[in-house]
Chimera marker file (.cmm) of the C-alpha trace (Angstrom):
<marker_set name="trace">
<marker id="1" x="-8.329" y="22.143" z="-59.185" r="1" g="1" b="0" radius="0.5"/>
<marker id="2" x="-11.915" y="21.203" z="-59.131" r="1" g="1" b="0" radius="0.5"/>
<marker id="3" x="-14.082" y="21.062" z="-56.033" r="1" g="1" b="0" radius="0.5"/>
<marker id="4" x="-14.053" y="17.285" z="-56.217" r="1" g="1" b="0" radius="0.5"/>
<marker id="5" x="-10.232" y="17.168" z="-56.189" r="1" g="1" b="0" radius="0.5"/>
<marker id="6" x="-10.040" y="19.607" z="-53.247" r="1" g="1" b="0" radius="0.5"/>
<marker id="7" x="-12.538" y="17.567" z="-51.231" r="1" g="1" b="0" radius="0.5"/>
<marker id="8" x="-10.656" y="14.374" z="-51.998" r="1" g="1" b="0" radius="0.5"/>
<marker id="9" x="-7.293" y="15.929" z="-51.018" r="1" g="1" b="0" radius="0.5"/>
<marker id="10" x="-8.800" y="17.335" z="-47.826" r="1" g="1" b="0" radius="0.5"/>
<marker id="11" x="-10.204" y="13.886" z="-46.927" r="1" g="1" b="0" radius="0.5"/>
<marker id="12" x="-6.842" y="12.209" z="-47.534" r="1" g="1" b="0" radius="0.5"/>
<marker id="13" x="-5.030" y="14.766" z="-45.334" r="1" g="1" b="0" radius="0.5"/>
<marker id="14" x="-7.572" y="14.370" z="-42.509" r="1" g="1" b="0" radius="0.5"/>
<marker id="15" x="-7.325" y="10.581" z="-42.677" r="1" g="1" b="0" radius="0.5"/>
<marker id="16" x="-3.504" y="10.711" z="-42.707" r="1" g="1" b="0" radius="0.5"/>
<marker id="17" x="-3.449" y="12.994" z="-39.643" r="1" g="1" b="0" radius="0.5"/>
<marker id="18" x="-5.938" y="10.713" z="-37.856" r="1" g="1" b="0" radius="0.5"/>
<marker id="19" x="-3.767" y="7.684" z="-38.693" r="1" g="1" b="0" radius="0.5"/>
<marker id="20" x="-0.621" y="9.343" z="-37.327" r="1" g="1" b="0" radius="0.5"/>
<marker id="21" x="-2.416" y="10.435" z="-34.135" r="1" g="1" b="0" radius="0.5"/>
<marker id="22" x="-3.844" y="6.948" z="-33.535" r="1" g="1" b="0" radius="0.5"/>
<marker id="23" x="-0.417" y="5.340" z="-34.050" r="1" g="1" b="0" radius="0.5"/>
<marker id="24" x="1.222" y="7.793" z="-31.614" r="1" g="1" b="0" radius="0.5"/>
<marker id="25" x="-1.506" y="7.293" z="-29.001" r="1" g="1" b="0" radius="0.5"/>
<marker id="26" x="-1.357" y="3.516" z="-29.427" r="1" g="1" b="0" radius="0.5"/>
<marker id="27" x="2.410" y="3.416" z="-28.925" r="1" g="1" b="0" radius="0.5"/>
<marker id="28" x="2.205" y="5.742" z="-25.897" r="1" g="1" b="0" radius="0.5"/>
<marker id="29" x="-0.573" y="3.633" z="-24.378" r="1" g="1" b="0" radius="0.5"/>
<marker id="30" x="1.423" y="0.444" z="-24.891" r="1" g="1" b="0" radius="0.5"/>
<marker id="31" x="4.552" y="1.942" z="-23.331" r="1" g="1" b="0" radius="0.5"/>
<marker id="32" x="2.503" y="3.300" z="-20.443" r="1" g="1" b="0" radius="0.5"/>
<marker id="33" x="0.997" y="-0.130" z="-19.742" r="1" g="1" b="0" radius="0.5"/>
<marker id="34" x="4.461" y="-1.707" z="-19.783" r="1" g="1" b="0" radius="0.5"/>
<marker id="35" x="5.693" y="0.881" z="-17.302" r="1" g="1" b="0" radius="0.5"/>
<marker id="36" x="2.745" y="0.273" z="-14.962" r="1" g="1" b="0" radius="0.5"/>
<marker id="37" x="3.126" y="-3.504" z="-15.055" r="1" g="1" b="0" radius="0.5"/>
<marker id="38" x="6.826" y="-3.306" z="-14.219" r="1" g="1" b="0" radius="0.5"/>
<marker id="39" x="6.305" y="-0.880" z="-11.358" r="1" g="1" b="0" radius="0.5"/>
<marker id="40" x="8.932" y="-1.350" z="-8.725" r="1" g="1" b="0" radius="0.5"/>
<marker id="41" x="8.477" y="-0.052" z="-5.245" r="1" g="1" b="0" radius="0.5"/>
<marker id="42" x="11.131" y="0.654" z="-2.678" r="1" g="1" b="0" radius="0.5"/>
<marker id="43" x="9.504" y="-2.010" z="-0.526" r="1" g="1" b="0" radius="0.5"/>
<marker id="44" x="9.212" y="-5.508" z="-1.920" r="1" g="1" b="0" radius="0.5"/>
<marker id="45" x="7.052" y="-8.280" z="-0.518" r="1" g="1" b="0" radius="0.5"/>
<marker id="46" x="9.290" y="-10.568" z="1.521" r="1" g="1" b="0" radius="0.5"/>
<marker id="47" x="11.906" y="-7.960" z="2.420" r="1" g="1" b="0" radius="0.5"/>
<marker id="48" x="12.082" y="-6.622" z="5.965" r="1" g="1" b="0" radius="0.5"/>
<marker id="49" x="10.248" y="-3.322" z="6.400" r="1" g="1" b="0" radius="0.5"/>
<marker id="50" x="11.442" y="-0.969" z="9.114" r="1" g="1" b="0" radius="0.5"/>
<marker id="51" x="9.023" y="1.796" z="10.080" r="1" g="1" b="0" radius="0.5"/>
<marker id="52" x="10.594" y="4.660" z="12.045" r="1" g="1" b="0" radius="0.5"/>
<marker id="53" x="8.189" y="6.281" z="14.481" r="1" g="1" b="0" radius="0.5"/>
<marker id="54" x="7.892" y="9.612" z="16.263" r="1" g="1" b="0" radius="0.5"/>
<marker id="55" x="5.841" y="10.412" z="19.385" r="1" g="1" b="0" radius="0.5"/>
<marker id="56" x="2.126" y="11.150" z="18.841" r="1" g="1" b="0" radius="0.5"/>
<marker id="57" x="2.309" y="10.629" z="15.094" r="1" g="1" b="0" radius="0.5"/>
<marker id="58" x="1.401" y="8.121" z="12.441" r="1" g="1" b="0" radius="0.5"/>
<marker id="59" x="4.106" y="6.594" z="10.274" r="1" g="1" b="0" radius="0.5"/>
<marker id="60" x="3.326" y="4.804" z="7.032" r="1" g="1" b="0" radius="0.5"/>
<marker id="61" x="5.037" y="2.172" z="4.912" r="1" g="1" b="0" radius="0.5"/>
<marker id="62" x="3.499" y="1.052" z="1.614" r="1" g="1" b="0" radius="0.5"/>
<marker id="63" x="4.442" y="-1.834" z="-0.596" r="1" g="1" b="0" radius="0.5"/>
<marker id="64" x="3.270" y="-2.761" z="-4.053" r="1" g="1" b="0" radius="0.5"/>
<marker id="65" x="2.533" y="-6.356" z="-4.952" r="1" g="1" b="0" radius="0.5"/>
<marker id="66" x="0.944" y="-8.181" z="-7.819" r="1" g="1" b="0" radius="0.5"/>
<marker id="67" x="-2.187" y="-10.263" z="-7.541" r="1" g="1" b="0" radius="0.5"/>
<marker id="68" x="-0.465" y="-13.641" z="-7.521" r="1" g="1" b="0" radius="0.5"/>
<marker id="69" x="-1.500" y="-14.402" z="-3.935" r="1" g="1" b="0" radius="0.5"/>
<marker id="70" x="-4.409" y="-16.616" z="-2.983" r="1" g="1" b="0" radius="0.5"/>
<marker id="71" x="-7.053" y="-15.629" z="-0.430" r="1" g="1" b="0" radius="0.5"/>
<marker id="72" x="-6.039" y="-16.492" z="3.159" r="1" g="1" b="0" radius="0.5"/>
<marker id="73" x="-2.409" y="-17.105" z="2.155" r="1" g="1" b="0" radius="0.5"/>
<marker id="74" x="0.416" y="-16.495" z="4.643" r="1" g="1" b="0" radius="0.5"/>
<marker id="75" x="2.955" y="-14.251" z="2.930" r="1" g="1" b="0" radius="0.5"/>
<marker id="76" x="6.378" y="-13.964" z="4.613" r="1" g="1" b="0" radius="0.5"/>
<marker id="77" x="6.842" y="-10.309" z="5.545" r="1" g="1" b="0" radius="0.5"/>
<marker id="78" x="8.744" y="-8.982" z="8.544" r="1" g="1" b="0" radius="0.5"/>
<marker id="79" x="7.645" y="-5.557" z="9.732" r="1" g="1" b="0" radius="0.5"/>
<marker id="80" x="9.733" y="-3.871" z="12.405" r="1" g="1" b="0" radius="0.5"/>
<marker id="81" x="8.941" y="-0.714" z="14.341" r="1" g="1" b="0" radius="0.5"/>
<marker id="82" x="12.018" y="1.384" z="14.912" r="1" g="1" b="0" radius="0.5"/>
<marker id="83" x="12.142" y="3.915" z="17.776" r="1" g="1" b="0" radius="0.5"/>
<marker id="84" x="15.880" y="4.608" z="17.734" r="1" g="1" b="0" radius="0.5"/>
<marker id="85" x="15.399" y="8.377" z="17.385" r="1" g="1" b="0" radius="0.5"/>
<marker id="86" x="12.798" y="8.695" z="20.155" r="1" g="1" b="0" radius="0.5"/>
<marker id="87" x="13.439" y="10.492" z="23.417" r="1" g="1" b="0" radius="0.5"/>
<marker id="88" x="10.056" y="9.486" z="24.842" r="1" g="1" b="0" radius="0.5"/>
<marker id="89" x="8.376" y="6.204" z="25.676" r="1" g="1" b="0" radius="0.5"/>
<marker id="90" x="5.336" y="5.456" z="23.524" r="1" g="1" b="0" radius="0.5"/>
<marker id="91" x="2.433" y="3.093" z="23.108" r="1" g="1" b="0" radius="0.5"/>
<marker id="92" x="2.014" y="1.596" z="19.635" r="1" g="1" b="0" radius="0.5"/>
<marker id="93" x="-0.850" y="0.405" z="17.455" r="1" g="1" b="0" radius="0.5"/>
<marker id="94" x="-0.791" y="-0.856" z="13.853" r="1" g="1" b="0" radius="0.5"/>
<marker id="95" x="-3.330" y="-1.249" z="11.066" r="1" g="1" b="0" radius="0.5"/>
<marker id="96" x="-3.013" y="-2.024" z="7.350" r="1" g="1" b="0" radius="0.5"/>
<marker id="97" x="-5.240" y="-1.161" z="4.415" r="1" g="1" b="0" radius="0.5"/>
<marker id="98" x="-5.302" y="-2.585" z="0.918" r="1" g="1" b="0" radius="0.5"/>
<marker id="99" x="-5.727" y="-0.294" z="-2.080" r="1" g="1" b="0" radius="0.5"/>
<marker id="100" x="-6.675" y="-1.512" z="-5.524" r="1" g="1" b="0" radius="0.5"/>
<marker id="101" x="-9.873" y="-3.338" z="-4.550" r="1" g="1" b="0" radius="0.5"/>
<marker id="102" x="-13.445" y="-2.049" z="-4.609" r="1" g="1" b="0" radius="0.5"/>
<marker id="103" x="-14.311" y="-2.292" z="-0.909" r="1" g="1" b="0" radius="0.5"/>
<marker id="104" x="-12.515" y="-1.557" z="2.351" r="1" g="1" b="0" radius="0.5"/>
<marker id="105" x="-10.172" y="-4.470" z="2.858" r="1" g="1" b="0" radius="0.5"/>
<marker id="106" x="-7.891" y="-4.965" z="5.814" r="1" g="1" b="0" radius="0.5"/>
<marker id="107" x="-5.053" y="-7.459" z="6.084" r="1" g="1" b="0" radius="0.5"/>
<marker id="108" x="-4.450" y="-9.694" z="9.056" r="1" g="1" b="0" radius="0.5"/>
<marker id="109" x="-1.029" y="-10.483" z="10.428" r="1" g="1" b="0" radius="0.5"/>
<marker id="110" x="0.705" y="-13.304" z="12.223" r="1" g="1" b="0" radius="0.5"/>
<marker id="111" x="2.145" y="-11.054" z="14.885" r="1" g="1" b="0" radius="0.5"/>
<marker id="112" x="4.716" y="-11.510" z="17.581" r="1" g="1" b="0" radius="0.5"/>
<marker id="113" x="3.403" y="-12.414" z="21.010" r="1" g="1" b="0" radius="0.5"/>
<marker id="114" x="3.288" y="-8.782" z="22.190" r="1" g="1" b="0" radius="0.5"/>
<marker id="115" x="0.585" y="-7.610" z="19.783" r="1" g="1" b="0" radius="0.5"/>
<marker id="116" x="-3.150" y="-8.213" z="20.145" r="1" g="1" b="0" radius="0.5"/>
<marker id="117" x="-5.910" y="-7.363" z="17.699" r="1" g="1" b="0" radius="0.5"/>
<marker id="118" x="-8.692" y="-5.273" z="19.236" r="1" g="1" b="0" radius="0.5"/>
<marker id="119" x="-12.316" y="-4.863" z="18.131" r="1" g="1" b="0" radius="0.5"/>
<marker id="120" x="-11.449" y="-1.624" z="16.323" r="1" g="1" b="0" radius="0.5"/>
<marker id="121" x="-9.209" y="-3.523" z="13.871" r="1" g="1" b="0" radius="0.5"/>
<marker id="122" x="-5.930" y="-2.216" z="15.270" r="1" g="1" b="0" radius="0.5"/>
<marker id="123" x="-3.128" y="-4.346" z="16.661" r="1" g="1" b="0" radius="0.5"/>
<marker id="124" x="-1.995" y="-2.961" z="20.015" r="1" g="1" b="0" radius="0.5"/>
<marker id="125" x="1.462" y="-3.462" z="21.499" r="1" g="1" b="0" radius="0.5"/>
<marker id="126" x="0.925" y="-4.782" z="25.035" r="1" g="1" b="0" radius="0.5"/>
<marker id="127" x="3.993" y="-3.033" z="26.439" r="1" g="1" b="0" radius="0.5"/>
<marker id="128" x="5.683" y="0.339" z="26.179" r="1" g="1" b="0" radius="0.5"/>
<marker id="129" x="8.145" y="1.009" z="23.372" r="1" g="1" b="0" radius="0.5"/>
<marker id="130" x="11.124" y="2.758" z="24.887" r="1" g="1" b="0" radius="0.5"/>
<marker id="131" x="13.163" y="5.245" z="22.896" r="1" g="1" b="0" radius="0.5"/>
<marker id="132" x="16.157" y="3.609" z="21.251" r="1" g="1" b="0" radius="0.5"/>
<marker id="133" x="14.488" y="0.203" z="20.840" r="1" g="1" b="0" radius="0.5"/>
<marker id="134" x="13.172" y="-1.743" z="17.884" r="1" g="1" b="0" radius="0.5"/>
<marker id="135" x="10.336" y="-4.282" z="17.965" r="1" g="1" b="0" radius="0.5"/>
<marker id="136" x="9.079" y="-6.785" z="15.413" r="1" g="1" b="0" radius="0.5"/>
<marker id="137" x="5.393" y="-6.414" z="14.666" r="1" g="1" b="0" radius="0.5"/>
<marker id="138" x="4.892" y="-9.437" z="12.423" r="1" g="1" b="0" radius="0.5"/>
<marker id="139" x="6.612" y="-12.111" z="10.395" r="1" g="1" b="0" radius="0.5"/>
<marker id="140" x="3.696" y="-12.963" z="8.075" r="1" g="1" b="0" radius="0.5"/>
<marker id="141" x="0.882" y="-11.111" z="6.354" r="1" g="1" b="0" radius="0.5"/>
<marker id="142" x="-2.359" y="-13.047" z="5.862" r="1" g="1" b="0" radius="0.5"/>
<marker id="143" x="-4.212" y="-12.115" z="2.684" r="1" g="1" b="0" radius="0.5"/>
<marker id="144" x="-7.942" y="-11.471" z="3.195" r="1" g="1" b="0" radius="0.5"/>
<marker id="145" x="-10.331" y="-14.391" z="2.684" r="1" g="1" b="0" radius="0.5"/>
<marker id="146" x="-12.999" y="-12.277" z="0.975" r="1" g="1" b="0" radius="0.5"/>
<marker id="147" x="-10.795" y="-10.833" z="-1.771" r="1" g="1" b="0" radius="0.5"/>
<marker id="148" x="-9.878" y="-12.482" z="-5.054" r="1" g="1" b="0" radius="0.5"/>
<marker id="149" x="-6.720" y="-11.003" z="-6.477" r="1" g="1" b="0" radius="0.5"/>
<marker id="150" x="-6.160" y="-10.782" z="-10.220" r="1" g="1" b="0" radius="0.5"/>
<marker id="151" x="-2.692" y="-11.823" z="-11.347" r="1" g="1" b="0" radius="0.5"/>
<marker id="152" x="-2.393" y="-9.006" z="-13.885" r="1" g="1" b="0" radius="0.5"/>
<marker id="153" x="-3.288" y="-6.299" z="-11.377" r="1" g="1" b="0" radius="0.5"/>
<marker id="154" x="-1.154" y="-4.323" z="-8.926" r="1" g="1" b="0" radius="0.5"/>
<marker id="155" x="-2.195" y="-3.687" z="-5.326" r="1" g="1" b="0" radius="0.5"/>
<marker id="156" x="-0.838" y="-1.421" z="-2.624" r="1" g="1" b="0" radius="0.5"/>
<marker id="157" x="-0.681" y="-2.489" z="1.008" r="1" g="1" b="0" radius="0.5"/>
<marker id="158" x="-0.245" y="0.424" z="3.402" r="1" g="1" b="0" radius="0.5"/>
<marker id="159" x="0.794" y="-0.250" z="6.996" r="1" g="1" b="0" radius="0.5"/>
<marker id="160" x="0.042" y="2.576" z="9.431" r="1" g="1" b="0" radius="0.5"/>
<marker id="161" x="1.925" y="2.632" z="12.750" r="1" g="1" b="0" radius="0.5"/>
<marker id="162" x="0.560" y="5.117" z="15.287" r="1" g="1" b="0" radius="0.5"/>
<marker id="163" x="2.229" y="6.130" z="18.527" r="1" g="1" b="0" radius="0.5"/>
<marker id="164" x="1.000" y="7.835" z="21.674" r="1" g="1" b="0" radius="0.5"/>
<marker id="165" x="3.261" y="9.050" z="24.444" r="1" g="1" b="0" radius="0.5"/>
<marker id="166" x="2.824" y="7.174" z="27.706" r="1" g="1" b="0" radius="0.5"/>
<marker id="167" x="1.896" y="10.384" z="29.536" r="1" g="1" b="0" radius="0.5"/>
<marker id="168" x="-1.427" y="10.302" z="27.630" r="1" g="1" b="0" radius="0.5"/>
<marker id="169" x="-4.239" y="7.884" z="28.398" r="1" g="1" b="0" radius="0.5"/>
<marker id="170" x="-4.357" y="4.966" z="25.946" r="1" g="1" b="0" radius="0.5"/>
<marker id="171" x="-8.164" y="5.054" z="26.097" r="1" g="1" b="0" radius="0.5"/>
<marker id="172" x="-7.999" y="8.045" z="23.745" r="1" g="1" b="0" radius="0.5"/>
<marker id="173" x="-7.573" y="5.515" z="20.951" r="1" g="1" b="0" radius="0.5"/>
<marker id="174" x="-10.183" y="3.055" z="22.055" r="1" g="1" b="0" radius="0.5"/>
<marker id="175" x="-12.867" y="5.719" z="22.591" r="1" g="1" b="0" radius="0.5"/>
<marker id="176" x="-12.301" y="7.571" z="19.326" r="1" g="1" b="0" radius="0.5"/>
<marker id="177" x="-14.519" y="6.997" z="16.300" r="1" g="1" b="0" radius="0.5"/>
<marker id="178" x="-12.080" y="5.330" z="13.902" r="1" g="1" b="0" radius="0.5"/>
<link id1="1" id2="2" r="1" g="1" b="0" radius="0.2"/>
<link id1="2" id2="3" r="1" g="1" b="0" radius="0.2"/>
<link id1="3" id2="4" r="1" g="1" b="0" radius="0.2"/>
<link id1="4" id2="5" r="1" g="1" b="0" radius="0.2"/>
<link id1="5" id2="6" r="1" g="1" b="0" radius="0.2"/>
<link id1="6" id2="7" r="1" g="1" b="0" radius="0.2"/>
<link id1="7" id2="8" r="1" g="1" b="0" radius="0.2"/>
<link id1="8" id2="9" r="1" g="1" b="0" radius="0.2"/>
<link id1="9" id2="10" r="1" g="1" b="0" radius="0.2"/>
<link id1="10" id2="11" r="1" g="1" b="0" radius="0.2"/>
<link id1="11" id2="12" r="1" g="1" b="0" radius="0.2"/>
<link id1="12" id2="13" r="1" g="1" b="0" radius="0.2"/>
<link id1="13" id2="14" r="1" g="1" b="0" radius="0.2"/>
<link id1="14" id2="15" r="1" g="1" b="0" radius="0.2"/>
<link id1="15" id2="16" r="1" g="1" b="0" radius="0.2"/>
<link id1="16" id2="17" r="1" g="1" b="0" radius="0.2"/>
<link id1="17" id2="18" r="1" g="1" b="0" radius="0.2"/>
<link id1="18" id2="19" r="1" g="1" b="0" radius="0.2"/>
<link id1="19" id2="20" r="1" g="1" b="0" radius="0.2"/>
<link id1="20" id2="21" r="1" g="1" b="0" radius="0.2"/>
<link id1="21" id2="22" r="1" g="1" b="0" radius="0.2"/>
<link id1="22" id2="23" r="1" g="1" b="0" radius="0.2"/>
<link id1="23" id2="24" r="1" g="1" b="0" radius="0.2"/>
<link id1="24" id2="25" r="1" g="1" b="0" radius="0.2"/>
<link id1="25" id2="26" r="1" g="1" b="0" radius="0.2"/>
<link id1="26" id2="27" r="1" g="1" b="0" radius="0.2"/>
<link id1="27" id2="28" r="1" g="1" b="0" radius="0.2"/>
<link id1="28" id2="29" r="1" g="1" b="0" radius="0.2"/>
<link id1="29" id2="30" r="1" g="1" b="0" radius="0.2"/>
<link id1="30" id2="31" r="1" g="1" b="0" radius="0.2"/>
<link id1="31" id2="32" r="1" g="1" b="0" radius="0.2"/>
<link id1="32" id2="33" r="1" g="1" b="0" radius="0.2"/>
<link id1="33" id2="34" r="1" g="1" b="0" radius="0.2"/>
<link id1="34" id2="35" r="1" g="1" b="0" radius="0.2"/>
<link id1="35" id2="36" r="1" g="1" b="0" radius="0.2"/>
<link id1="36" id2="37" r="1" g="1" b="0" radius="0.2"/>
<link id1="37" id2="38" r="1" g="1" b="0" radius="0.2"/>
<link id1="38" id2="39" r="1" g="1" b="0" radius="0.2"/>
<link id1="39" id2="40" r="1" g="1" b="0" radius="0.2"/>
<link id1="40" id2="41" r="1" g="1" b="0" radius="0.2"/>
<link id1="41" id2="42" r="1" g="1" b="0" radius="0.2"/>
<link id1="42" id2="43" r="1" g="1" b="0" radius="0.2"/>
<link id1="43" id2="44" r="1" g="1" b="0" radius="0.2"/>
<link id1="44" id2="45" r="1" g="1" b="0" radius="0.2"/>
<link id1="45" id2="46" r="1" g="1" b="0" radius="0.2"/>
<link id1="46" id2="47" r="1" g="1" b="0" radius="0.2"/>
<link id1="47" id2="48" r="1" g="1" b="0" radius="0.2"/>
<link id1="48" id2="49" r="1" g="1" b="0" radius="0.2"/>
<link id1="49" id2="50" r="1" g="1" b="0" radius="0.2"/>
<link id1="50" id2="51" r="1" g="1" b="0" radius="0.2"/>
<link id1="51" id2="52" r="1" g="1" b="0" radius="0.2"/>
<link id1="52" id2="53" r="1" g="1" b="0" radius="0.2"/>
<link id1="53" id2="54" r="1" g="1" b="0" radius="0.2"/>
<link id1="54" id2="55" r="1" g="1" b="0" radius="0.2"/>
<link id1="55" id2="56" r="1" g="1" b="0" radius="0.2"/>
<link id1="56" id2="57" r="1" g="1" b="0" radius="0.2"/>
<link id1="57" id2="58" r="1" g="1" b="0" radius="0.2"/>
<link id1="58" id2="59" r="1" g="1" b="0" radius="0.2"/>
<link id1="59" id2="60" r="1" g="1" b="0" radius="0.2"/>
<link id1="60" id2="61" r="1" g="1" b="0" radius="0.2"/>
<link id1="61" id2="62" r="1" g="1" b="0" radius="0.2"/>
<link id1="62" id2="63" r="1" g="1" b="0" radius="0.2"/>
<link id1="63" id2="64" r="1" g="1" b="0" radius="0.2"/>
<link id1="64" id2="65" r="1" g="1" b="0" radius="0.2"/>
<link id1="65" id2="66" r="1" g="1" b="0" radius="0.2"/>
<link id1="66" id2="67" r="1" g="1" b="0" radius="0.2"/>
<link id1="67" id2="68" r="1" g="1" b="0" radius="0.2"/>
<link id1="68" id2="69" r="1" g="1" b="0" radius="0.2"/>
<link id1="69" id2="70" r="1" g="1" b="0" radius="0.2"/>
<link id1="70" id2="71" r="1" g="1" b="0" radius="0.2"/>
<link id1="71" id2="72" r="1" g="1" b="0" radius="0.2"/>
<link id1="72" id2="73" r="1" g="1" b="0" radius="0.2"/>
<link id1="73" id2="74" r="1" g="1" b="0" radius="0.2"/>
<link id1="74" id2="75" r="1" g="1" b="0" radius="0.2"/>
<link id1="75" id2="76" r="1" g="1" b="0" radius="0.2"/>
<link id1="76" id2="77" r="1" g="1" b="0" radius="0.2"/>
<link id1="77" id2="78" r="1" g="1" b="0" radius="0.2"/>
<link id1="78" id2="79" r="1" g="1" b="0" radius="0.2"/>
<link id1="79" id2="80" r="1" g="1" b="0" radius="0.2"/>
<link id1="80" id2="81" r="1" g="1" b="0" radius="0.2"/>
<link id1="81" id2="82" r="1" g="1" b="0" radius="0.2"/>
<link id1="82" id2="83" r="1" g="1" b="0" radius="0.2"/>
<link id1="83" id2="84" r="1" g="1" b="0" radius="0.2"/>
<link id1="84" id2="85" r="1" g="1" b="0" radius="0.2"/>
<link id1="85" id2="86" r="1" g="1" b="0" radius="0.2"/>
<link id1="86" id2="87" r="1" g="1" b="0" radius="0.2"/>
<link id1="87" id2="88" r="1" g="1" b="0" radius="0.2"/>
<link id1="88" id2="89" r="1" g="1" b="0" radius="0.2"/>
<link id1="89" id2="90" r="1" g="1" b="0" radius="0.2"/>
<link id1="90" id2="91" r="1" g="1" b="0" radius="0.2"/>
<link id1="91" id2="92" r="1" g="1" b="0" radius="0.2"/>
<link id1="92" id2="93" r="1" g="1" b="0" radius="0.2"/>
<link id1="93" id2="94" r="1" g="1" b="0" radius="0.2"/>
<link id1="94" id2="95" r="1" g="1" b="0" radius="0.2"/>
<link id1="95" id2="96" r="1" g="1" b="0" radius="0.2"/>
<link id1="96" id2="97" r="1" g="1" b="0" radius="0.2"/>
<link id1="97" id2="98" r="1" g="1" b="0" radius="0.2"/>
<link id1="98" id2="99" r="1" g="1" b="0" radius="0.2"/>
<link id1="99" id2="100" r="1" g="1" b="0" radius="0.2"/>
<link id1="100" id2="101" r="1" g="1" b="0" radius="0.2"/>
<link id1="101" id2="102" r="1" g="1" b="0" radius="0.2"/>
<link id1="102" id2="103" r="1" g="1" b="0" radius="0.2"/>
<link id1="103" id2="104" r="1" g="1" b="0" radius="0.2"/>
<link id1="104" id2="105" r="1" g="1" b="0" radius="0.2"/>
<link id1="105" id2="106" r="1" g="1" b="0" radius="0.2"/>
<link id1="106" id2="107" r="1" g="1" b="0" radius="0.2"/>
<link id1="107" id2="108" r="1" g="1" b="0" radius="0.2"/>
<link id1="108" id2="109" r="1" g="1" b="0" radius="0.2"/>
<link id1="109" id2="110" r="1" g="1" b="0" radius="0.2"/>
<link id1="110" id2="111" r="1" g="1" b="0" radius="0.2"/>
<link id1="111" id2="112" r="1" g="1" b="0" radius="0.2"/>
<link id1="112" id2="113" r="1" g="1" b="0" radius="0.2"/>
<link id1="113" id2="114" r="1" g="1" b="0" radius="0.2"/>
<link id1="114" id2="115" r="1" g="1" b="0" radius="0.2"/>
<link id1="115" id2="116" r="1" g="1" b="0" radius="0.2"/>
<link id1="116" id2="117" r="1" g="1" b="0" radius="0.2"/>
<link id1="117" id2="118" r="1" g="1" b="0" radius="0.2"/>
<link id1="118" id2="119" r="1" g="1" b="0" radius="0.2"/>
<link id1="119" id2="120" r="1" g="1" b="0" radius="0.2"/>
<link id1="120" id2="121" r="1" g="1" b="0" radius="0.2"/>
<link id1="121" id2="122" r="1" g="1" b="0" radius="0.2"/>
<link id1="122" id2="123" r="1" g="1" b="0" radius="0.2"/>
<link id1="123" id2="124" r="1" g="1" b="0" radius="0.2"/>
<link id1="124" id2="125" r="1" g="1" b="0" radius="0.2"/>
<link id1="125" id2="126" r="1" g="1" b="0" radius="0.2"/>
<link id1="126" id2="127" r="1" g="1" b="0" radius="0.2"/>
<link id1="127" id2="128" r="1" g="1" b="0" radius="0.2"/>
<link id1="128" id2="129" r="1" g="1" b="0" radius="0.2"/>
<link id1="129" id2="130" r="1" g="1" b="0" radius="0.2"/>
<link id1="130" id2="131" r="1" g="1" b="0" radius="0.2"/>
<link id1="131" id2="132" r="1" g="1" b="0" radius="0.2"/>
<link id1="132" id2="133" r="1" g="1" b="0" radius="0.2"/>
<link id1="133" id2="134" r="1" g="1" b="0" radius="0.2"/>
<link id1="134" id2="135" r="1" g="1" b="0" radius="0.2"/>
<link id1="135" id2="136" r="1" g="1" b="0" radius="0.2"/>
<link id1="136" id2="137" r="1" g="1" b="0" radius="0.2"/>
<link id1="137" id2="138" r="1" g="1" b="0" radius="0.2"/>
<link id1="138" id2="139" r="1" g="1" b="0" radius="0.2"/>
<link id1="139" id2="140" r="1" g="1" b="0" radius="0.2"/>
<link id1="140" id2="141" r="1" g="1" b="0" radius="0.2"/>
<link id1="141" id2="142" r="1" g="1" b="0" radius="0.2"/>
<link id1="142" id2="143" r="1" g="1" b="0" radius="0.2"/>
<link id1="143" id2="144" r="1" g="1" b="0" radius="0.2"/>
<link id1="144" id2="145" r="1" g="1" b="0" radius="0.2"/>
<link id1="145" id2="146" r="1" g="1" b="0" radius="0.2"/>
<link id1="146" id2="147" r="1" g="1" b="0" radius="0.2"/>
<link id1="147" id2="148" r="1" g="1" b="0" radius="0.2"/>
<link id1="148" id2="149" r="1" g="1" b="0" radius="0.2"/>
<link id1="149" id2="150" r="1" g="1" b="0" radius="0.2"/>
<link id1="150" id2="151" r="1" g="1" b="0" radius="0.2"/>
<link id1="151" id2="152" r="1" g="1" b="0" radius="0.2"/>
<link id1="152" id2="153" r="1" g="1" b="0" radius="0.2"/>
<link id1="153" id2="154" r="1" g="1" b="0" radius="0.2"/>
<link id1="154" id2="155" r="1" g="1" b="0" radius="0.2"/>
<link id1="155" id2="156" r="1" g="1" b="0" radius="0.2"/>
<link id1="156" id2="157" r="1" g="1" b="0" radius="0.2"/>
<link id1="157" id2="158" r="1" g="1" b="0" radius="0.2"/>
<link id1="158" id2="159" r="1" g="1" b="0" radius="0.2"/>
<link id1="159" id2="160" r="1" g="1" b="0" radius="0.2"/>
<link id1="160" id2="161" r="1" g="1" b="0" radius="0.2"/>
<link id1="161" id2="162" r="1" g="1" b="0" radius="0.2"/>
<link id1="162" id2="163" r="1" g="1" b="0" radius="0.2"/>
<link id1="163" id2="164" r="1" g="1" b="0" radius="0.2"/>
<link id1="164" id2="165" r="1" g="1" b="0" radius="0.2"/>
<link id1="165" id2="166" r="1" g="1" b="0" radius="0.2"/>
<link id1="166" id2="167" r="1" g="1" b="0" radius="0.2"/>
<link id1="167" id2="168" r="1" g="1" b="0" radius="0.2"/>
<link id1="168" id2="169" r="1" g="1" b="0" radius="0.2"/>
<link id1="169" id2="170" r="1" g="1" b="0" radius="0.2"/>
<link id1="170" id2="171" r="1" g="1" b="0" radius="0.2"/>
<link id1="171" id2="172" r="1" g="1" b="0" radius="0.2"/>
<link id1="172" id2="173" r="1" g="1" b="0" radius="0.2"/>
<link id1="173" id2="174" r="1" g="1" b="0" radius="0.2"/>
<link id1="174" id2="175" r="1" g="1" b="0" radius="0.2"/>
<link id1="175" id2="176" r="1" g="1" b="0" radius="0.2"/>
<link id1="176" id2="177" r="1" g="1" b="0" radius="0.2"/>
<link id1="177" id2="178" r="1" g="1" b="0" radius="0.2"/>
</marker_set>
């Protein structure tokens, strides 16, 4: 074989390998995007979420939703705080954070009458949660006014429920840098 034939054969082999690699990567990328767009979470918007709590700890529940909600929309979502396994009485506060947007974004809630929003962004339970009880935190989530959701995107809303035993001073929370 001449040098020209070897160079041509080498070029054809390189181009064939590059074509196969690009086809494989394209198919994998397509399948990966389909998987991401059909992501299912254990918690679905609209279903009741029950967050079990322990004394002096934070408990978290996260739900995935698509961007089909408008700013300042009331989304039906019942969130309950479950203390059935507690042996102690606790104070409760709740905050939620949205992931999937560029800036720090916090959701508001239409809460039951026993929760009040404080200046630190937390919702405080105005009573004591006794062990063995369950309380409803909210029935609706209010999407933030300042965020525009994109219908093709996925977002994660994380609700953090913190508890503090009644033997401790509740001002620990309000004086901390949060």
